[in-house]
C-alpha positions as CSV (number, residue, x, y, z in Angstrom):
1,X,33.6,-24.8,66.8
2,X,34.4,-23.9,63.3
3,X,31.8,-23.5,60.8
4,X,32.8,-24.6,57.3
5,X,31.3,-21.8,55.0
6,X,30.1,-22.7,51.4
7,X,31.3,-20.3,48.7
8,X,27.9,-19.7,46.6
9,X,28.4,-16.0,45.9
10,X,30.2,-16.7,42.5
11,X,27.6,-19.1,41.4
12,X,24.8,-16.7,42.0
13,X,26.5,-14.0,40.2
14,X,27.1,-16.4,37.0
15,X,23.5,-17.1,37.1
16,X,22.3,-13.6,37.3
17,X,24.5,-12.5,34.6
18,X,23.0,-15.3,32.4
19,X,19.8,-14.4,33.1
20,X,20.3,-10.9,32.3
21,X,22.0,-11.8,28.8
22,X,19.2,-13.8,27.8
23,X,16.7,-10.8,28.6
24,X,19.0,-8.4,26.5
25,X,19.2,-10.9,23.8
26,X,15.5,-11.1,23.8
27,X,15.1,-7.5,23.6
28,X,17.4,-7.1,20.7
29,X,15.9,-10.0,18.8
30,X,12.3,-8.2,19.2
31,X,13.4,-5.0,18.2
32,X,15.3,-6.2,15.2
33,X,12.3,-8.3,14.0
34,X,10.0,-5.2,14.5
35,X,12.5,-2.8,12.6
36,X,12.9,-5.2,9.9
37,X,8.8,-6.0,9.7
38,X,8.0,-2.1,9.7
39,X,10.4,-1.4,6.7
40,X,8.3,-4.0,4.8
41,X,5.4,-2.5,5.6
42,X,6.6,0.8,4.3
43,X,7.3,-0.8,0.9
44,X,3.8,-1.8,0.9
45,X,2.4,1.6,1.7
46,X,4.6,2.9,-1.1
47,X,3.5,0.2,-3.6
48,X,-0.2,1.0,-2.8
49,X,0.4,4.9,-3.0
50,X,2.1,4.5,-6.5
51,X,-0.7,2.5,-7.6
52,X,-3.5,4.9,-6.5
53,X,-1.4,7.6,-8.0
54,X,-1.2,5.5,-11.4
55,X,-5.3,4.8,-11.3
56,X,-5.6,8.6,-10.8
57,X,-3.5,9.4,-13.7
58,X,-5.5,7.1,-16.1
59,X,-8.9,8.8,-14.9
60,X,-7.6,12.0,-15.6
61,X,-6.1,10.8,-19.3
62,X,-9.5,9.2,-19.8
63,X,-11.2,12.9,-18.9
64,X,-8.8,14.7,-21.2
65,X,-9.7,12.3,-24.2
66,X,-13.4,12.5,-23.2
67,X,-12.8,16.4,-23.5
68,X,-10.8,16.1,-26.9
69,X,-13.8,13.6,-28.2
70,X,-17.1,13.0,-26.9
71,X,-17.4,9.6,-28.4
72,X,-14.0,8.4,-26.6
73,X,-15.2,5.1,-25.2
74,X,-12.3,3.9,-23.1
75,X,-11.1,0.4,-23.1
76,X,-7.5,1.0,-23.4
77,X,-4.2,0.3,-21.3
78,X,-1.9,3.2,-20.6
79,X,1.7,2.3,-20.2
80,X,4.4,4.4,-18.5
81,X,7.8,2.8,-18.1
82,X,7.6,0.0,-16.0
83,X,4.0,0.4,-15.0
84,X,0.7,0.3,-16.7
85,X,-3.1,0.9,-15.8
86,X,-6.4,-0.2,-17.4
87,X,-9.2,2.2,-18.6
88,X,-12.5,0.1,-18.8
89,X,-15.1,0.9,-21.4
90,X,-16.8,4.2,-20.3
91,X,-20.5,3.8,-18.8
92,X,-22.8,6.8,-20.2
93,X,-25.8,7.6,-18.4
94,X,-28.4,10.6,-19.2
95,X,-26.4,13.2,-17.3
96,X,-23.2,11.4,-16.2
97,X,-20.2,9.3,-17.5
98,X,-18.3,6.7,-15.5
99,X,-14.7,5.9,-15.8
100,X,-13.1,3.0,-14.1
101,X,-9.4,2.4,-14.1
102,X,-7.4,-0.3,-12.5
103,X,-3.6,0.0,-11.6
104,X,-1.5,-2.6,-9.9
105,X,2.1,-2.2,-8.4
106,X,3.9,-5.5,-7.3
107,X,0.4,-6.8,-6.3
108,X,-1.0,-3.5,-4.9
109,X,-4.1,-3.2,-6.7
110,X,-6.3,0.0,-6.9
111,X,-9.7,0.0,-8.7
112,X,-11.0,3.6,-9.0
113,X,-14.3,4.9,-10.2
114,X,-14.9,8.3,-11.2
115,X,-18.2,9.6,-12.1
116,X,-18.2,13.1,-14.3
117,X,-21.2,15.3,-15.2
118,X,-21.5,14.7,-19.1
119,X,-21.8,18.4,-19.6
120,X,-18.7,19.9,-18.4
121,X,-17.0,16.8,-17.0
122,X,-16.9,18.1,-13.4
123,X,-16.5,15.4,-10.9
124,X,-19.7,13.9,-9.4
125,X,-17.7,11.2,-7.3
126,X,-14.7,9.4,-6.9
127,X,-14.6,6.2,-5.2
128,X,-12.2,3.2,-4.6
129,X,-13.8,0.0,-5.4
130,X,-12.9,-3.6,-4.1
131,X,-13.3,-4.9,-7.8
132,X,-15.3,-4.1,-10.9
């Protein structure tokens, strides 16, 4: 009696290699997408950091102007090369003055509020606000 052997060993090898190739392609696609989106987040973080620095610079500009002239009222826009920030009208209280600034860099907005002592312009508080 002779048994006829079916040769299926090559078929199993081809199917296994196709499955391995699909898994490797999926891993490569996921890895490249994650890397691309990670770079996008780094740009957003950089823009937010730049808008924060710009808003702080405007706060210090307003504090310097206040040191030069006690009647400084704010309400101006400061432009530095491609960027600008807005200093809102100052709010005066009995012992404090409140300076509010807004800076925007590529849709990343920073609103800062600085409260200073009226006598020596020392910082009482510095907070970031959602909006004014």
